[in-house]
PDB file of N, CA, C, O and CB in Angstrom:
ATOM      1  N   MET A   1       0.831  -1.178   0.016  1.00  0.00           N
ATOM      2  CA  MET A   1       0.064   0.010   0.039  1.00  0.00           C
ATOM      3  C   MET A   1       0.918   1.247   0.002  1.00  0.00           C
ATOM      4  O   MET A   1       1.947   1.286   0.676  1.00  0.00           O
ATOM      5  CB  MET A   1      -0.791   0.021   1.215  1.00  0.00           C
ATOM      6  N   LEU A   2       0.546   2.257  -0.748  1.00  0.00           N
ATOM      7  CA  LEU A   2       1.232   3.548  -0.839  1.00  0.00           C
ATOM      8  C   LEU A   2       0.459   4.534   0.033  1.00  0.00           C
ATOM      9  O   LEU A   2      -0.766   4.476   0.142  1.00  0.00           O
ATOM     10  CB  LEU A   2       1.331   4.055  -2.337  1.00  0.00           C
ATOM     11  N   HIS A   3       1.260   5.491   0.683  1.00  0.00           N
ATOM     12  CA  HIS A   3       0.615   6.535   1.544  1.00  0.00           C
ATOM     13  C   HIS A   3       1.127   7.766   0.743  1.00  0.00           C
ATOM     14  O   HIS A   3       2.325   7.950   0.528  1.00  0.00           O
ATOM     15  CB  HIS A   3       1.076   6.508   3.240  1.00  0.00           C
ATOM     16  N   LEU A   4       0.112   8.617   0.304  1.00  0.00           N
ATOM     17  CA  LEU A   4       0.466   9.863  -0.331  1.00  0.00           C
ATOM     18  C   LEU A   4       0.275  10.900   0.564  1.00  0.00           C
ATOM     19  O   LEU A   4      -0.554  10.871   1.474  1.00  0.00           O
ATOM     20  CB  LEU A   4      -0.264  10.123  -1.528  1.00  0.00           C
ATOM     21  N   ASP A   5       1.153  11.972   0.284  1.00  0.00           N
ATOM     22  CA  ASP A   5       1.046  13.210   1.043  1.00  0.00           C
ATOM     23  C   ASP A   5       0.992  14.347   0.073  1.00  0.00           C
ATOM     24  O   ASP A   5       1.748  14.387  -0.898  1.00  0.00           O
ATOM     25  CB  ASP A   5       2.217  13.383   2.032  1.00  0.00           C
ATOM     26  N   PHE A   6       0.102  15.271   0.327  1.00  0.00           N
ATOM     27  CA  PHE A   6      -0.181  16.455  -0.580  1.00  0.00           C
ATOM     28  C   PHE A   6      -0.008  17.685   0.227  1.00  0.00           C
ATOM     29  O   PHE A   6      -0.575  17.799   1.314  1.00  0.00           O
ATOM     30  CB  PHE A   6      -1.643  16.421  -1.210  1.00  0.00           C
ATOM     31  N   SER A   7       0.782  18.645  -0.279  1.00  0.00           N
ATOM     32  CA  SER A   7       0.854  19.819   0.457  1.00  0.00           C
ATOM     33  C   SER A   7       0.191  21.068  -0.223  1.00  0.00           C
ATOM     34  O   SER A   7       0.107  21.139  -1.449  1.00  0.00           O
ATOM     35  CB  SER A   7       2.254  20.066   0.738  1.00  0.00           C
ATOM     36  N   VAL A   8      -0.252  21.996   0.567  1.00  0.00           N
ATOM     37  CA  VAL A   8      -0.943  23.184   0.087  1.00  0.00           C
ATOM     38  C   VAL A   8      -0.211  24.359   0.679  1.00  0.00           C
ATOM     39  O   VAL A   8       0.579  24.203   1.611  1.00  0.00           O
ATOM     40  CB  VAL A   8      -2.470  23.190   0.475  1.00  0.00           C
ATOM     41  N   ASP A   9      -0.483  25.607   0.111  1.00  0.00           N
ATOM     42  CA  ASP A   9       0.235  26.752   0.497  1.00  0.00           C
ATOM     43  C   ASP A   9      -0.197  27.419   1.796  1.00  0.00           C
ATOM     44  O   ASP A   9       0.603  28.051   2.485  1.00  0.00           O
ATOM     45  CB  ASP A   9       0.159  27.681  -0.553  1.00  0.00           C
ATOM     46  N   ASP A  10      -1.486  27.264   2.117  1.00  0.00           N
ATOM     47  CA  ASP A  10      -1.980  27.915   3.306  1.00  0.00           C
ATOM     48  C   ASP A  10      -3.298  27.258   3.862  1.00  0.00           C
ATOM     49  O   ASP A  10      -3.875  26.337   3.286  1.00  0.00           O
ATOM     50  CB  ASP A  10      -2.215  29.393   2.991  1.00  0.00           C
ATOM     51  N   LEU A  11      -3.696  27.806   4.996  1.00  0.00           N
ATOM     52  CA  LEU A  11      -4.922  27.225   5.696  1.00  0.00           C
ATOM     53  C   LEU A  11      -6.102  27.314   4.747  1.00  0.00           C
ATOM     54  O   LEU A  11      -6.845  26.337   4.653  1.00  0.00           O
ATOM     55  CB  LEU A  11      -5.266  28.005   7.070  1.00  0.00           C
ATOM     56  N   ASP A  12      -6.319  28.350   4.075  1.00  0.00           N
ATOM     57  CA  ASP A  12      -7.470  28.453   3.216  1.00  0.00           C
ATOM     58  C   ASP A  12      -7.530  27.340   2.206  1.00  0.00           C
ATOM     59  O   ASP A  12      -8.572  26.718   2.000  1.00  0.00           O
ATOM     60  CB  ASP A  12      -7.473  29.761   2.524  1.00  0.00           C
ATOM     61  N   ALA A  13      -6.367  27.089   1.559  1.00  0.00           N
ATOM     62  CA  ALA A  13      -6.192  25.955   0.602  1.00  0.00           C
ATOM     63  C   ALA A  13      -6.455  24.610   1.263  1.00  0.00           C
ATOM     64  O   ALA A  13      -7.012  23.701   0.647  1.00  0.00           O
ATOM     65  CB  ALA A  13      -4.764  25.958   0.012  1.00  0.00           C
ATOM     66  N   LEU A  14      -6.057  24.495   2.500  1.00  0.00           N
ATOM     67  CA  LEU A  14      -6.255  23.257   3.140  1.00  0.00           C
ATOM     68  C   LEU A  14      -7.830  22.939   3.374  1.00  0.00           C
ATOM     69  O   LEU A  14      -8.334  21.820   3.286  1.00  0.00           O
ATOM     70  CB  LEU A  14      -5.466  23.286   4.477  1.00  0.00           C
ATOM     71  N   LEU A  15      -8.453  24.055   3.665  1.00  0.00           N
ATOM     72  CA  LEU A  15      -9.867  23.860   3.981  1.00  0.00           C
ATOM     73  C   LEU A  15     -10.653  23.630   2.710  1.00  0.00           C
ATOM     74  O   LEU A  15     -11.646  22.902   2.735  1.00  0.00           O
ATOM     75  CB  LEU A  15     -10.432  25.065   4.748  1.00  0.00           C
ATOM     76  N   ARG A  16     -10.239  24.236   1.574  1.00  0.00           N
ATOM     77  CA  ARG A  16     -10.825  23.960   0.313  1.00  0.00           C
ATOM     78  C   ARG A  16     -10.501  22.496  -0.123  1.00  0.00           C
ATOM     79  O   ARG A  16     -11.363  21.784  -0.639  1.00  0.00           O
ATOM     80  CB  ARG A  16     -10.328  24.982  -0.720  1.00  0.00           C
ATOM     81  N   SER A  17      -9.330  22.111   0.085  1.00  0.00           N
ATOM     82  CA  SER A  17      -8.930  20.714  -0.189  1.00  0.00           C
ATOM     83  C   SER A  17      -9.703  19.675   0.633  1.00  0.00           C
ATOM     84  O   SER A  17     -10.022  18.609   0.107  1.00  0.00           O
ATOM     85  CB  SER A  17      -7.451  20.550   0.083  1.00  0.00           C
ATOM     86  N   ARG A  18     -10.019  19.959   1.927  1.00  0.00           N
ATOM     87  CA  ARG A  18     -10.735  19.101   2.712  1.00  0.00           C
ATOM     88  C   ARG A  18     -12.153  18.832   2.127  1.00  0.00           C
ATOM     89  O   ARG A  18     -12.594  17.686   2.036  1.00  0.00           O
ATOM     90  CB  ARG A  18     -10.790  19.650   4.072  1.00  0.00           C
ATOM     91  N   GLU A  19     -12.862  19.950   1.727  1.00  0.00           N
ATOM     92  CA  GLU A  19     -14.123  19.874   1.230  1.00  0.00           C
ATOM     93  C   GLU A  19     -14.060  19.122  -0.015  1.00  0.00           C
ATOM     94  O   GLU A  19     -14.930  18.269  -0.192  1.00  0.00           O
ATOM     95  CB  GLU A  19     -14.711  21.172   1.066  1.00  0.00           C
ATOM     96  N   ARG A  20     -13.081  19.318  -0.994  1.00  0.00           N
ATOM     97  CA  ARG A  20     -12.982  18.577  -2.203  1.00  0.00           C
ATOM     98  C   ARG A  20     -12.737  17.099  -2.069  1.00  0.00           C
ATOM     99  O   ARG A  20     -13.302  16.275  -2.787  1.00  0.00           O
ATOM    100  CB  ARG A  20     -11.959  19.136  -2.984  1.00  0.00           C
ATOM    101  N   ALA A  21     -11.876  16.792  -1.127  1.00  0.00           N
ATOM    102  CA  ALA A  21     -11.625  15.251  -0.763  1.00  0.00           C
ATOM    103  C   ALA A  21     -13.010  14.672  -0.266  1.00  0.00           C
ATOM    104  O   ALA A  21     -13.468  13.626  -0.724  1.00  0.00           O
ATOM    105  CB  ALA A  21     -10.410  15.055   0.503  1.00  0.00           C
ATOM    106  N   LEU A  22     -13.614  15.387   0.654  1.00  0.00           N
ATOM    107  CA  LEU A  22     -14.866  14.799   1.116  1.00  0.00           C
ATOM    108  C   LEU A  22     -15.946  14.596  -0.088  1.00  0.00           C
ATOM    109  O   LEU A  22     -16.622  13.572  -0.191  1.00  0.00           O
ATOM    110  CB  LEU A  22     -15.460  15.746   2.251  1.00  0.00           C
ATOM    111  N   ASP A  23     -16.014  15.560  -0.872  1.00  0.00           N
ATOM    112  CA  ASP A  23     -16.924  15.501  -2.009  1.00  0.00           C
ATOM    113  C   ASP A  23     -16.635  14.280  -2.921  1.00  0.00           C
ATOM    114  O   ASP A  23     -17.526  13.704  -3.546  1.00  0.00           O
ATOM    115  CB  ASP A  23     -16.821  16.803  -2.819  1.00  0.00           C
ATOM    116  N   LEU A  24     -15.325  13.927  -2.953  1.00  0.00           N
ATOM    117  CA  LEU A  24     -14.909  12.795  -3.913  1.00  0.00           C
ATOM    118  C   LEU A  24     -14.926  11.436  -3.130  1.00  0.00           C
ATOM    119  O   LEU A  24     -14.474  10.424  -3.664  1.00  0.00           O
ATOM    120  CB  LEU A  24     -13.385  13.066  -4.542  1.00  0.00           C
ATOM    121  N   GLY A  25     -15.442  11.414  -1.877  1.00  0.00           N
ATOM    122  CA  GLY A  25     -15.665  10.165  -1.180  1.00  0.00           C
ATOM    123  C   GLY A  25     -14.684   9.822  -0.127  1.00  0.00           C
ATOM    124  O   GLY A  25     -14.707   8.714   0.408  1.00  0.00           O
ATOM    125  N   ALA A  26     -13.746  10.816   0.217  1.00  0.00           N
ATOM    126  CA  ALA A  26     -12.713  10.442   1.232  1.00  0.00           C
ATOM    127  C   ALA A  26     -13.489  10.580   2.506  1.00  0.00           C
ATOM    128  O   ALA A  26     -14.558  11.190   2.508  1.00  0.00           O
ATOM    129  CB  ALA A  26     -11.349  11.380   1.205  1.00  0.00           C
ATOM    130  N   THR A  27     -12.939   9.979   3.706  1.00  0.00           N
ATOM    131  CA  THR A  27     -13.345  10.141   5.086  1.00  0.00           C
ATOM    132  C   THR A  27     -12.223  10.652   5.841  1.00  0.00           C
ATOM    133  O   THR A  27     -11.090  10.308   5.505  1.00  0.00           O
ATOM    134  CB  THR A  27     -13.843   8.876   5.689  1.00  0.00           C
ATOM    135  N   ILE A  28     -12.407  11.463   6.860  1.00  0.00           N
ATOM    136  CA  ILE A  28     -11.459  12.002   7.718  1.00  0.00           C
ATOM    137  C   ILE A  28     -11.054  10.955   8.803  1.00  0.00           C
ATOM    138  O   ILE A  28     -11.893  10.405   9.516  1.00  0.00           O
ATOM    139  CB  ILE A  28     -12.004  13.270   8.323  1.00  0.00           C
ATOM    140  N   LEU A  29      -9.857  10.742   8.875  1.00  0.00           N
ATOM    141  CA  LEU A  29      -9.337   9.850   9.910  1.00  0.00           C
ATOM    142  C   LEU A  29      -8.800  10.704  11.105  1.00  0.00           C
ATOM    143  O   LEU A  29      -8.924  10.281  12.254  1.00  0.00           O
ATOM    144  CB  LEU A  29      -8.194   8.920   9.314  1.00  0.00           C
ATOM    145  N   ARG A  30      -8.217  11.880  10.842  1.00  0.00           N
ATOM    146  CA  ARG A  30      -7.670  12.733  11.903  1.00  0.00           C
ATOM    147  C   ARG A  30      -7.763  14.186  11.324  1.00  0.00           C
ATOM    148  O   ARG A  30      -7.104  14.425  10.312  1.00  0.00           O
ATOM    149  CB  ARG A  30      -6.123  12.305  12.310  1.00  0.00           C
ATOM    150  N   ASP A  31      -8.504  15.145  11.865  1.00  0.00           N
ATOM    151  CA  ASP A  31      -8.442  16.499  11.519  1.00  0.00           C
ATOM    152  C   ASP A  31      -7.582  17.376  12.347  1.00  0.00           C
ATOM    153  O   ASP A  31      -7.975  17.721  13.461  1.00  0.00           O
ATOM    154  CB  ASP A  31      -9.702  16.997  11.521  1.00  0.00           C
ATOM    155  N   GLY A  32      -6.526  17.732  11.919  1.00  0.00           N
ATOM    156  CA  GLY A  32      -5.503  18.535  12.632  1.00  0.00           C
ATOM    157  C   GLY A  32      -5.347  19.938  12.097  1.00  0.00           C
ATOM    158  O   GLY A  32      -4.250  20.495  12.105  1.00  0.00           O
ATOM    159  N   VAL A  33      -6.502  20.542  11.607  1.00  0.00           N
ATOM    160  CA  VAL A  33      -6.465  21.873  11.074  1.00  0.00           C
ATOM    161  C   VAL A  33      -6.018  22.946  12.050  1.00  0.00           C
ATOM    162  O   VAL A  33      -5.414  23.960  11.699  1.00  0.00           O
ATOM    163  CB  VAL A  33      -7.777  22.208  10.568  1.00  0.00           C
ATOM    164  N   ASP A  34      -6.366  22.645  13.343  1.00  0.00           N
ATOM    165  CA  ASP A  34      -6.049  23.615  14.454  1.00  0.00           C
ATOM    166  C   ASP A  34      -4.651  23.353  15.060  1.00  0.00           C
ATOM    167  O   ASP A  34      -4.288  24.089  15.978  1.00  0.00           O
ATOM    168  CB  ASP A  34      -7.137  23.514  15.596  1.00  0.00           C
ATOM    169  N   ASP A  35      -3.851  22.385  14.632  1.00  0.00           N
ATOM    170  CA  ASP A  35      -2.660  22.012  15.211  1.00  0.00           C
ATOM    171  C   ASP A  35      -1.617  23.143  15.037  1.00  0.00           C
ATOM    172  O   ASP A  35      -1.307  23.428  13.880  1.00  0.00           O
ATOM    173  CB  ASP A  35      -2.204  20.716  14.624  1.00  0.00           C
ATOM    174  N   PRO A  36      -1.086  23.767  15.978  1.00  0.00           N
ATOM    175  CA  PRO A  36      -0.242  24.811  15.789  1.00  0.00           C
ATOM    176  C   PRO A  36       1.166  24.467  15.220  1.00  0.00           C
ATOM    177  O   PRO A  36       1.866  25.339  14.704  1.00  0.00           O
ATOM    178  CB  PRO A  36      -0.141  25.465  17.014  1.00  0.00           C
ATOM    179  N   GLU A  37       1.543  23.223  15.327  1.00  0.00           N
ATOM    180  CA  GLU A  37       2.859  22.696  14.719  1.00  0.00           C
ATOM    181  C   GLU A  37       2.665  22.441  13.303  1.00  0.00           C
ATOM    182  O   GLU A  37       3.472  22.905  12.498  1.00  0.00           O
ATOM    183  CB  GLU A  37       3.366  21.379  15.395  1.00  0.00           C
ATOM    184  N   GLU A  38       1.620  21.713  12.900  1.00  0.00           N
ATOM    185  CA  GLU A  38       1.433  21.334  11.553  1.00  0.00           C
ATOM    186  C   GLU A  38      -0.028  21.121  11.238  1.00  0.00           C
ATOM    187  O   GLU A  38      -0.643  20.171  11.723  1.00  0.00           O
ATOM    188  CB  GLU A  38       2.215  20.120  11.258  1.00  0.00           C
ATOM    189  N   ALA A  39      -0.596  22.014  10.416  1.00  0.00           N
ATOM    190  CA  ALA A  39      -2.045  21.940  10.075  1.00  0.00           C
ATOM    191  C   ALA A  39      -2.083  20.771   9.031  1.00  0.00           C
ATOM    192  O   ALA A  39      -1.521  20.886   7.941  1.00  0.00           O
ATOM    193  CB  ALA A  39      -2.660  23.404   9.461  1.00  0.00           C
ATOM    194  N   ILE A  40      -2.742  19.680   9.387  1.00  0.00           N
ATOM    195  CA  ILE A  40      -2.799  18.511   8.476  1.00  0.00           C
ATOM    196  C   ILE A  40      -4.138  17.810   8.728  1.00  0.00           C
ATOM    197  O   ILE A  40      -4.721  17.857   9.811  1.00  0.00           O
ATOM    198  CB  ILE A  40      -1.565  17.506   8.710  1.00  0.00           C
ATOM    199  N   ILE A  41      -4.562  17.186   7.693  1.00  0.00           N
ATOM    200  CA  ILE A  41      -5.732  16.347   7.609  1.00  0.00           C
ATOM    201  C   ILE A  41      -5.357  14.957   7.163  1.00  0.00           C
ATOM    202  O   ILE A  41      -4.792  14.841   6.075  1.00  0.00           O
ATOM    203  CB  ILE A  41      -6.749  16.946   6.673  1.00  0.00           C
ATOM    204  N   ILE A  42      -5.612  13.904   7.883  1.00  0.00           N
ATOM    205  CA  ILE A  42      -5.363  12.574   7.353  1.00  0.00           C
ATOM    206  C   ILE A  42      -6.756  11.966   6.943  1.00  0.00           C
ATOM    207  O   ILE A  42      -7.710  11.931   7.720  1.00  0.00           O
ATOM    208  CB  ILE A  42      -4.598  11.657   8.441  1.00  0.00           C
ATOM    209  N   PHE A  43      -6.785  11.504   5.688  1.00  0.00           N
ATOM    210  CA  PHE A  43      -7.973  10.999   5.128  1.00  0.00           C
ATOM    211  C   PHE A  43      -7.794   9.518   4.822  1.00  0.00           C
ATOM    212  O   PHE A  43      -6.680   8.996   4.869  1.00  0.00           O
ATOM    213  CB  PHE A  43      -8.351  11.783   3.899  1.00  0.00           C
ATOM    214  N   ALA A  44      -8.941   8.819   4.495  1.00  0.00           N
ATOM    215  CA  ALA A  44      -8.830   7.542   3.746  1.00  0.00           C
ATOM    216  C   ALA A  44      -9.694   7.670   2.533  1.00  0.00           C
ATOM    217  O   ALA A  44     -10.805   8.197   2.591  1.00  0.00           O
ATOM    218  CB  ALA A  44      -9.258   6.291   4.611  1.00  0.00           C
ATOM    219  N   ASP A  45      -9.197   7.203   1.471  1.00  0.00           N
ATOM    220  CA  ASP A  45      -9.980   7.152   0.228  1.00  0.00           C
ATOM    221  C   ASP A  45     -11.080   6.157   0.328  1.00  0.00           C
ATOM    222  O   ASP A  45     -11.117   5.389   1.289  1.00  0.00           O
ATOM    223  CB  ASP A  45      -9.106   6.818  -0.953  1.00  0.00           C
ATOM    224  N   PRO A  46     -12.041   6.125  -0.674  1.00  0.00           N
ATOM    225  CA  PRO A  46     -13.098   5.105  -0.595  1.00  0.00           C
ATOM    226  C   PRO A  46     -12.702   3.732  -0.359  1.00  0.00           C
ATOM    227  O   PRO A  46     -13.439   3.019   0.321  1.00  0.00           O
ATOM    228  CB  PRO A  46     -13.835   5.105  -1.759  1.00  0.00           C
ATOM    229  N   ALA A  47     -11.506   3.229  -0.894  1.00  0.00           N
ATOM    230  CA  ALA A  47     -11.014   1.921  -0.602  1.00  0.00           C
ATOM    231  C   ALA A  47     -10.279   1.695   0.676  1.00  0.00           C
ATOM    232  O   ALA A  47      -9.858   0.582   0.993  1.00  0.00           O
ATOM    233  CB  ALA A  47     -10.195   1.542  -1.624  1.00  0.00           C
ATOM    234  N   GLY A  48     -10.118   2.842   1.460  1.00  0.00           N
ATOM    235  CA  GLY A  48      -9.502   2.758   2.769  1.00  0.00           C
ATOM    236  C   GLY A  48      -8.032   3.134   2.766  1.00  0.00           C
ATOM    237  O   GLY A  48      -7.413   3.062   3.828  1.00  0.00           O
ATOM    238  N   HIS A  49      -7.444   3.516   1.691  1.00  0.00           N
ATOM    239  CA  HIS A  49      -6.071   3.858   1.586  1.00  0.00           C
ATOM    240  C   HIS A  49      -5.821   5.242   2.267  1.00  0.00           C
ATOM    241  O   HIS A  49      -6.562   6.167   1.935  1.00  0.00           O
ATOM    242  CB  HIS A  49      -5.647   3.865   0.101  1.00  0.00           C
ATOM    243  N   PRO A  50      -4.877   5.453   3.156  1.00  0.00           N
ATOM    244  CA  PRO A  50      -4.678   6.732   3.713  1.00  0.00           C
ATOM    245  C   PRO A  50      -3.933   7.704   2.836  1.00  0.00           C
ATOM    246  O   PRO A  50      -3.131   7.309   1.990  1.00  0.00           O
ATOM    247  CB  PRO A  50      -3.999   6.590   4.946  1.00  0.00           C
ATOM    248  N   PHE A  51      -4.212   9.023   3.048  1.00  0.00           N
ATOM    249  CA  PHE A  51      -3.461  10.049   2.430  1.00  0.00           C
ATOM    250  C   PHE A  51      -3.618  11.254   3.322  1.00  0.00           C
ATOM    251  O   PHE A  51      -4.533  11.311   4.144  1.00  0.00           O
ATOM    252  CB  PHE A  51      -3.916  10.315   0.976  1.00  0.00           C
ATOM    253  N   CYS A  52      -2.717  12.236   3.164  1.00  0.00           N
ATOM    254  CA  CYS A  52      -2.620  13.447   4.028  1.00  0.00           C
ATOM    255  C   CYS A  52      -2.584  14.698   3.129  1.00  0.00           C
ATOM    256  O   CYS A  52      -2.053  14.687   2.018  1.00  0.00           O
ATOM    257  CB  CYS A  52      -1.321  13.389   4.960  1.00  0.00           C
ATOM    258  N   ILE A  53      -3.137  15.700   3.634  1.00  0.00           N
ATOM    259  CA  ILE A  53      -3.060  16.993   3.068  1.00  0.00           C
ATOM    260  C   ILE A  53      -2.574  17.979   4.179  1.00  0.00           C
ATOM    261  O   ILE A  53      -3.204  18.075   5.233  1.00  0.00           O
ATOM    262  CB  ILE A  53      -4.440  17.404   2.468  1.00  0.00           C
ATOM    263  N   PHE A  54      -1.477  18.692   3.938  1.00  0.00           N
ATOM    264  CA  PHE A  54      -0.982  19.528   4.990  1.00  0.00           C
ATOM    265  C   PHE A  54      -0.466  20.873   4.461  1.00  0.00           C
ATOM    266  O   PHE A  54      -0.187  21.017   3.270  1.00  0.00           O
ATOM    267  CB  PHE A  54       0.102  18.808   5.736  1.00  0.00           C
ATOM    268  N   VAL A  55      -0.347  21.834   5.350  1.00  0.00           N
ATOM    269  CA  VAL A  55       0.191  23.080   4.935  1.00  0.00           C
ATOM    270  C   VAL A  55       1.639  23.114   4.893  1.00  0.00           C
ATOM    271  O   VAL A  55       2.317  22.881   5.893  1.00  0.00           O
ATOM    272  CB  VAL A  55      -0.265  24.107   5.763  1.00  0.00           C
ATOM    273  N   LEU A  56       2.144  23.407   3.729  1.00  0.00           N
ATOM    274  CA  LEU A  56       3.676  23.405   3.619  1.00  0.00           C
ATOM    275  C   LEU A  56       4.214  24.699   4.291  1.00  0.00           C
ATOM    276  O   LEU A  56       3.806  25.823   4.000  1.00  0.00           O
ATOM    277  CB  LEU A  56       4.174  23.338   2.037  1.00  0.00           C
ATOM    278  N   GLY A  57       5.116  24.446   5.167  1.00  0.00           N
ATOM    279  CA  GLY A  57       5.706  25.576   5.870  1.00  0.00           C
ATOM    280  C   GLY A  57       4.907  25.924   7.129  1.00  0.00           C
ATOM    281  O   GLY A  57       4.425  25.006   7.793  1.00  0.00           O
ATOM    282  N   GLU A  58       4.750  27.124   7.469  1.00  0.00           N
ATOM    283  CA  GLU A  58       3.955  27.528   8.707  1.00  0.00           C
ATOM    284  C   GLU A  58       2.488  27.094   8.616  1.00  0.00           C
ATOM    285  O   GLU A  58       1.866  27.116   7.554  1.00  0.00           O
ATOM    286  CB  GLU A  58       4.004  29.092   8.913  1.00  0.00           C
ATOM    287  N   ALA A  59       1.985  26.711   9.747  1.00  0.00           N
ATOM    288  CA  ALA A  59       0.624  26.266   9.858  1.00  0.00           C
ATOM    289  C   ALA A  59      -0.439  27.344   9.509  1.00  0.00           C
ATOM    290  O   ALA A  59      -1.450  27.025   8.882  1.00  0.00           O
ATOM    291  CB  ALA A  59       0.405  25.777  11.241  1.00  0.00           C
ATOM    292  N   ALA A  60      -0.220  28.579   9.900  1.00  0.00           N
ATOM    293  CA  ALA A  60      -1.149  29.581   9.701  1.00  0.00           C
ATOM    294  C   ALA A  60      -0.340  30.816   9.303  1.00  0.00           C
ATOM    295  O   ALA A  60      -0.913  31.878   9.060  1.00  0.00           O
ATOM    296  CB  ALA A  60      -2.026  29.793  10.945  1.00  0.00           C
TER     297      ALA A  60
END
């Protein structure tokens, strides 16, 4: 199994990406949007494979 990580530039992009992933059938395994160290969301795709989307650089 492959684990994919995707980065975005800022928190707004992370929030938009969260909605897009959910619209495409992903489920949230861990929502770390408010994490001051690293804003990240861990998802599972419809088949159960995990992937992450996080803010590259500073969290906010």
